[in-house]
N, C-alpha and C positions, 0 to 999 in steps of 0.2 A: 505492501500499499505507499503510494507514495504519498509526501506529505505539501498542501499547498505552501508557497509562500508566508502567506501569514500562521497561518501553524509552525511552518519551521523555525518563524523570528518570534514567536510566542515559547516553544520548546527551548529555543535558544538563551531567551531571557531567565527560564526558569533555570536551566542549567547555569546559567551565570550567578545570578541571586546564590543557587544551592553551594557555591563553592568560593563565593567572596571572600567569606571567613580564612579561608587558605591563605589565599593570597596579600594580605594585612602583612606590610610592611612594620620592623620596631620602629620606624621614623613616623610612622600613620598612628594619628588619635586615638584610634581606635585597639590599636593593641594590645595599652591596658585592658580595655574592659573585654577582651576576648583570650588573655594569655596572663593574667595576674602574676602567676608564679615567675613562667618567663621575665616578665617586666620588673623584679622586684631583683631576681636575681642579675640582671643587666645593669641597673640602678646602685645596688650593691660591687660590683668588680668596677663598674666604672669611679665611683666612690674611693675602692681601695686604688686605683690604676691614678687617681690626683693624689690621695694623699703620698704613695709611695715615691711621685715625681716632685711635688712640693718637698717631701724630705729630701731627696736626692739635688734637688737644687740647694739647699739649705748647706747642707752637708760640702756641696762643691764651693761655694761662699765663704763658709768657716775655713775649708781648707786652703783656698788661696786667699783670706785675709791673714791667714796662719804663716804664710809660708812666700808671702810676696812682700818684691824687694823692689831698688829703682831702679836697676838694670833687666834684674829679669820678668818685670812684669808683663811686658808687653809678650813674653814667649811662653809666660806661664798663661796666658789670657789665650794664646791659640791653642795652647795644649789643651788646656779644660774645653775650648770649641771645638777641638778634632776628637777630642775624645768624647763629646757630646753625638757628633753627629756618626762617630762608629758606633754607639750605644743606640741609635735611633733606626740605625741600617738593621740590628738584626732582633 
């Protein structure tokens, strides 16, 4: 039995509505509504990553202030920037 174009369109809309929940991405506002556990886990992971990055920056700043000297300050700054770039690649 062949469907008419109108019937086929209705069927397609039904299928789209049926699977619309599966197409929701984490950046969508509805993600929190349909997937609350995953949303909470993502939020916790993001917070931990931010805290870790902040602590790392504070440690690098402390290290730079502790071992900074007049002649070598530029080299030290460049070395720290290079180290950050290498950490970012991994």
